[in-house]
C-alpha positions as CSV (number, residue, x, y, z in Angstrom):
1,M,20.5,-18.4,-10.9
2,S,21.8,-16.1,-8.2
3,N,22.3,-13.3,-10.9
4,M,18.6,-13.4,-11.8
5,T,16.3,-10.6,-10.7
6,N,12.8,-11.2,-9.4
7,R,10.3,-8.4,-10.2
8,R,7.4,-8.4,-7.8
9,V,4.5,-6.5,-6.4
10,T,4.4,-5.9,-2.7
11,L,1.9,-4.3,-0.3
12,K,2.8,-0.6,0.3
13,A,-0.1,0.5,2.4
14,R,-3.2,-1.3,3.7
15,P,-6.4,-0.4,1.9
16,T,-9.7,0.2,3.7
17,G,-11.9,-0.6,0.7
18,V,-11.1,-1.8,-2.8
19,P,-7.3,-1.9,-3.3
20,Q,-6.0,0.8,-5.6
21,A,-2.6,1.3,-7.4
22,E,-1.3,3.4,-4.6
23,H,-1.5,0.5,-2.2
24,F,1.1,-1.4,-4.0
25,D,4.8,-1.1,-4.9
26,L,6.5,-2.6,-8.0
27,N,10.1,-3.5,-7.1
28,A,12.9,-6.0,-7.7
29,A,14.8,-8.4,-5.5
30,P,17.4,-11.0,-6.1
31,S,16.2,-14.4,-7.3
32,P,15.1,-16.5,-4.3
33,E,17.6,-19.1,-3.0
34,L,16.2,-22.6,-2.9
35,A,16.2,-24.7,0.3
36,E,16.3,-28.4,0.2
37,G,13.0,-29.8,-1.1
38,E,12.0,-26.5,-2.9
39,I,11.5,-25.7,-6.5
40,L,11.9,-22.4,-8.4
41,V,8.9,-21.5,-10.5
42,S,9.0,-19.0,-13.3
43,N,5.4,-17.6,-13.4
44,S,3.7,-17.3,-16.7
45,Y,0.3,-16.0,-15.6
46,L,-1.0,-14.4,-12.5
47,S,-4.6,-14.4,-11.3
48,V,-6.7,-11.5,-10.2
49,D,-9.5,-12.7,-7.8
50,P,-12.1,-11.1,-5.5
51,A,-10.6,-13.0,-2.5
52,M,-7.5,-10.8,-2.7
53,R,-9.4,-7.9,-1.3
54,G,-10.2,-10.0,1.8
55,W,-6.6,-11.1,2.2
56,L,-5.6,-7.4,2.5
57,S,-8.3,-6.5,5.0
58,D,-7.9,-5.9,8.7
59,T,-11.1,-8.0,9.2
60,K,-10.3,-11.6,9.9
61,G,-10.9,-13.9,6.9
62,Y,-10.1,-17.4,5.9
63,G,-6.5,-16.6,4.9
64,T,-3.5,-15.2,6.8
65,R,-3.5,-11.4,6.4
66,I,-1.0,-10.0,4.0
67,E,1.3,-7.6,5.8
68,V,2.9,-4.3,4.5
69,G,6.0,-5.3,2.6
70,D,4.8,-8.8,1.7
71,V,4.6,-10.0,-1.9
72,M,0.9,-9.8,-2.9
73,R,-0.6,-13.3,-2.5
74,A,-2.1,-14.6,-5.7
75,F,-2.7,-17.8,-7.6
76,A,-0.2,-18.2,-10.4
77,V,0.8,-20.8,-13.0
78,G,4.2,-21.4,-14.4
79,K,7.1,-23.8,-15.1
80,V,9.7,-25.2,-12.8
81,I,13.2,-23.9,-13.8
82,R,15.2,-25.3,-11.0
83,S,14.5,-28.1,-8.5
84,R,15.9,-29.4,-5.2
85,N,12.9,-31.8,-5.0
86,S,13.1,-35.2,-6.5
87,N,9.4,-35.2,-7.4
88,Y,9.7,-32.1,-9.7
89,A,12.0,-31.5,-12.7
90,P,12.7,-28.4,-14.8
91,G,9.8,-28.0,-17.3
92,D,7.1,-29.3,-15.0
93,C,4.0,-27.0,-15.0
94,V,2.5,-26.2,-11.7
95,M,-0.2,-23.9,-10.1
96,G,-0.4,-22.5,-6.6
97,L,-0.4,-19.4,-4.4
98,F,2.9,-18.2,-5.8
99,G,2.2,-14.5,-5.6
100,W,2.4,-11.5,-7.9
101,Q,6.0,-12.0,-8.9
102,E,8.1,-13.4,-11.7
103,L,9.9,-16.1,-9.7
104,A,8.8,-18.0,-6.6
105,A,10.6,-20.5,-4.4
106,V,8.0,-23.0,-3.5
107,R,7.7,-26.0,-1.2
108,A,6.1,-29.1,-2.6
109,D,3.1,-28.8,-0.3
110,E,2.5,-25.3,-1.8
111,V,1.8,-26.7,-5.2
112,L,-2.0,-27.0,-5.5
113,L,-2.1,-28.5,-9.0
114,R,0.5,-30.3,-11.0
115,I,-0.6,-29.8,-14.6
116,R,-0.6,-33.1,-16.5
117,E,-2.8,-32.2,-19.4
118,H,-0.9,-30.0,-21.9
119,N,-3.5,-29.7,-24.7
120,F,-4.9,-26.6,-23.1
121,P,-3.5,-23.0,-22.8
122,L,-1.6,-22.7,-19.5
123,S,-3.7,-19.7,-18.6
124,L,-6.8,-21.9,-18.3
125,H,-5.4,-23.5,-15.2
126,L,-6.1,-20.2,-13.4
127,G,-9.7,-20.1,-14.6
128,V,-12.0,-22.7,-16.0
129,L,-9.4,-25.5,-15.3
130,G,-8.1,-23.8,-12.2
131,I,-9.4,-22.4,-8.9
132,N,-12.5,-20.8,-10.5
133,G,-13.6,-23.9,-12.2
134,I,-12.8,-26.1,-9.2
135,A,-14.9,-23.8,-6.9
136,A,-17.8,-24.0,-9.3
137,Y,-17.5,-27.8,-9.7
138,F,-17.4,-28.6,-5.9
139,G,-19.6,-25.8,-4.7
140,L,-22.4,-26.8,-7.1
141,R,-22.1,-30.6,-7.1
142,E,-21.0,-31.3,-3.5
143,I,-22.8,-28.6,-1.6
144,C,-25.9,-28.1,-3.7
145,A,-26.3,-31.5,-5.4
146,P,-28.7,-30.2,-8.1
147,K,-31.1,-32.7,-9.7
148,A,-32.3,-32.6,-13.3
149,G,-35.3,-30.3,-13.7
150,E,-34.5,-28.1,-10.6
151,T,-34.1,-24.4,-10.9
152,V,-30.6,-23.0,-10.2
153,L,-29.9,-19.3,-9.8
154,V,-26.4,-17.9,-10.0
155,S,-25.2,-14.4,-9.0
156,T,-22.3,-12.8,-10.8
157,A,-23.4,-15.2,-13.5
158,A,-21.0,-14.0,-16.3
159,G,-18.0,-14.1,-14.0
160,S,-15.2,-16.7,-14.0
161,V,-16.9,-18.8,-11.3
162,G,-20.5,-18.0,-12.0
163,S,-20.3,-18.8,-15.7
164,C,-18.8,-22.3,-14.9
165,V,-21.6,-22.9,-12.4
166,G,-24.3,-22.0,-14.9
167,Q,-22.9,-24.3,-17.6
168,I,-22.3,-27.2,-15.2
169,A,-25.9,-26.9,-14.0
170,K,-27.1,-27.0,-17.6
171,I,-25.0,-30.1,-18.3
172,L,-26.8,-31.7,-15.2
173,G,-30.2,-30.9,-16.8
174,C,-31.3,-27.9,-14.6
175,N,-33.2,-24.8,-15.5
176,V,-30.6,-22.1,-15.0
177,I,-31.2,-18.4,-14.2
178,G,-28.3,-15.8,-14.0
179,I,-28.0,-12.4,-12.4
180,A,-25.4,-10.2,-13.9
181,G,-24.6,-6.4,-14.1
182,G,-25.3,-4.6,-17.3
183,P,-27.1,-5.6,-20.6
184,E,-23.9,-6.9,-22.2
185,K,-23.2,-9.4,-19.4
186,R,-26.8,-10.4,-19.2
187,Q,-26.8,-11.2,-22.9
188,Q,-23.5,-13.0,-22.6
189,C,-25.0,-15.3,-20.0
190,I,-27.6,-16.4,-22.5
191,D,-25.6,-16.4,-25.8
192,E,-22.2,-17.7,-24.6
193,F,-22.9,-19.6,-21.4
194,G,-26.3,-21.1,-22.2
195,Y,-28.4,-19.7,-19.4
196,D,-32.2,-20.2,-19.8
197,A,-32.7,-16.6,-18.7
198,A,-30.8,-13.8,-17.1
199,I,-31.5,-10.6,-15.1
200,D,-29.5,-7.3,-15.4
201,Y,-29.7,-6.2,-11.7
202,K,-28.2,-2.8,-12.6
203,N,-31.2,-1.9,-14.7
204,E,-33.9,-3.8,-12.8
205,S,-36.1,-1.6,-10.6
206,D,-37.6,-4.5,-8.7
207,L,-35.2,-7.5,-8.4
208,D,-37.6,-9.5,-6.2
209,T,-40.4,-9.3,-8.8
210,A,-38.0,-10.1,-11.6
211,I,-36.8,-13.2,-9.8
212,R,-40.3,-14.3,-8.9
213,Q,-41.4,-14.1,-12.5
214,L,-38.6,-16.3,-13.8
215,C,-38.7,-18.7,-10.9
216,P,-42.5,-19.1,-10.2
217,N,-42.0,-22.4,-8.4
218,G,-39.1,-21.1,-6.3
219,I,-35.3,-21.5,-6.4
220,D,-34.0,-25.0,-5.6
221,V,-30.3,-24.0,-5.7
222,Y,-28.7,-20.6,-5.2
223,F,-25.0,-20.2,-5.9
224,D,-24.1,-16.9,-4.1
225,N,-21.1,-15.0,-5.3
226,T,-22.2,-11.6,-4.0
227,S,-24.1,-11.5,-0.7
228,G,-25.7,-8.1,-0.1
229,A,-28.8,-6.7,-1.8
230,I,-28.9,-9.4,-4.5
231,S,-29.0,-12.2,-2.0
232,D,-31.6,-10.2,0.0
233,A,-33.9,-10.4,-3.0
234,V,-33.1,-14.1,-3.8
235,L,-33.7,-15.7,-0.3
236,P,-37.4,-14.9,-0.1
237,N,-37.8,-16.9,-3.3
238,L,-36.2,-20.1,-2.2
239,A,-38.2,-23.3,-2.7
240,I,-38.8,-25.9,0.0
241,G,-35.6,-27.8,0.6
242,A,-33.4,-25.3,-1.2
243,R,-29.6,-25.4,-1.0
244,V,-27.5,-22.3,-0.9
245,A,-23.7,-22.3,-1.5
246,V,-21.9,-19.1,-0.4
247,C,-18.8,-18.7,-2.5
248,G,-18.2,-15.0,-2.3
249,T,-19.4,-11.7,-0.8
250,A,-18.1,-9.3,-3.5
251,S,-20.9,-6.8,-3.1
252,I,-20.0,-5.9,0.5
253,A,-17.8,-2.8,0.5
254,S,-16.4,-3.2,4.0
255,W,-16.8,-5.6,6.9
256,N,-15.7,-3.0,9.4
257,P,-18.1,-1.9,10.7
258,W,-20.1,-5.1,10.2
259,P,-22.9,-4.3,7.7
260,V,-26.5,-4.8,9.0
261,G,-29.3,-5.9,6.7
262,P,-32.3,-8.3,6.4
263,R,-32.0,-11.5,8.4
264,C,-31.9,-14.8,6.5
265,E,-32.8,-17.2,9.3
266,R,-36.6,-17.0,8.8
267,H,-36.3,-17.9,5.1
268,L,-34.0,-20.9,5.9
269,L,-36.4,-22.1,8.6
270,I,-39.7,-21.9,6.8
271,K,-38.2,-23.3,3.6
272,R,-36.2,-25.9,5.4
273,A,-33.3,-24.7,3.4
274,M,-29.5,-25.2,3.9
275,M,-26.9,-22.5,3.5
276,R,-23.2,-23.4,3.6
277,G,-20.1,-21.4,2.9
278,F,-17.0,-22.9,1.3
279,I,-13.7,-22.2,-0.4
280,A,-12.1,-24.1,-3.2
281,L,-9.1,-24.9,-0.9
282,D,-11.4,-27.2,1.1
283,Y,-11.2,-29.7,-1.7
284,A,-7.5,-29.5,-2.4
285,D,-7.0,-33.3,-2.2
286,R,-9.6,-33.8,-5.0
287,Y,-8.4,-31.1,-7.5
288,D,-7.3,-33.7,-10.1
289,E,-10.9,-35.2,-10.1
290,A,-12.4,-31.8,-10.9
291,V,-9.8,-30.7,-13.5
292,S,-10.2,-34.1,-15.3
293,Q,-14.0,-33.6,-15.7
294,L,-13.8,-29.9,-16.4
295,G,-11.2,-30.6,-19.1
296,Q,-13.4,-33.2,-20.7
297,W,-16.3,-30.8,-20.9
298,V,-14.1,-28.1,-22.4
299,S,-12.8,-30.6,-25.0
300,E,-16.4,-31.6,-25.8
301,G,-17.5,-28.0,-26.3
302,K,-19.9,-28.2,-23.4
303,L,-18.0,-25.7,-21.2
304,H,-17.1,-22.3,-22.6
305,Y,-14.9,-19.6,-21.1
306,R,-13.7,-16.1,-21.7
307,E,-10.4,-14.5,-20.6
308,E,-9.2,-10.9,-20.3
309,I,-5.4,-10.8,-20.2
310,L,-3.4,-7.8,-19.2
311,D,0.3,-7.7,-20.3
312,G,3.1,-7.1,-17.8
313,L,3.5,-7.0,-14.1
314,E,3.0,-3.2,-14.3
315,Q,-0.7,-3.9,-14.8
316,A,-1.1,-5.7,-11.4
317,P,-1.5,-2.7,-9.1
318,T,-4.7,-1.5,-10.8
319,A,-6.1,-5.0,-11.5
320,I,-8.1,-5.6,-8.4
321,A,-9.9,-2.3,-8.8
322,R,-10.7,-3.2,-12.4
323,L,-12.2,-6.5,-11.2
324,Y,-14.4,-4.8,-8.7
325,S,-15.5,-2.1,-11.2
326,G,-17.0,-4.9,-13.3
327,K,-15.2,-3.7,-16.4
328,N,-13.4,-7.0,-17.0
329,Q,-14.8,-9.2,-19.7
330,G,-13.9,-12.7,-18.5
331,K,-11.4,-14.2,-16.2
332,L,-8.9,-11.5,-15.4
333,L,-5.2,-12.5,-15.8
334,I,-1.8,-10.9,-15.9
335,R,0.6,-12.3,-18.5
336,L,4.3,-12.3,-17.7
337,P,7.3,-12.5,-20.2
338,A,7.8,-16.2,-19.3
339,A,4.5,-17.0,-21.1
340,K,5.9,-15.8,-24.3
341,G,9.3,-17.5,-24.0
């Protein structure tokens, strides 16, 4: 194992906005040495997520800031190829924050999900059966607790999280409205993900009016993946007793200086609404519960997904910028050689 080389992507310079290729360096290092209790994971797929931009920012977020020279933090899924931990054996499949690299030395407490169901492609455990599906499952069901017949509105509705939210809300018997960017993604919400209606915010001159027309009795649940102008248009249309789950703030270009916009407090007060932020890691001790239910829905054909897979670690430096451009068509992943072996 000591003769193996670990190809990886490290932070070269700190970005001030959306990370670009020049902010990363693709290099090689010796295979990590294992300490007692660790496992060596050969990554098969790497995830590309909006949260990665926040992890690179100077502005304080919910994760430790990635420093120049560090391996880019990322969710990854792969197989154990060496173990110094009695609970894991070579061949076990695991998911966690293993980074943009081919090999990762991992402590047992860094494994977020031990993959027990092998009837699905491994890549799904970074999307609909991974952190995205888990965020959708708990954010909708635990924070918003929608009831059958209620109106649920989802921003970034065709995205890897939003598409799961919309479909779960339909399974629960809700009226589901999506907001997405571009006519293709708007149609995808309806044709692939079963939304009752969808709005293309990029080609809508009056978003507030469009929302009001589709939600004449107000919005009972708003699953917010964007913040910004979209949320500014949604919040005045909340129904009495509405619940808002804040999962992401993808539309905000920078938090330094702090952006100033319309205030939400009055809407929350007069509608007696609740707004709560969360991250999927808040529910780490219940991941198996979510994955079991999500997997059942996938097997039953009730939960659909779409993936866009880039081949090779060389694709990683440009991947975050691609995600924020909106060009991706589905959950954005990077496939490594181990996935083909």
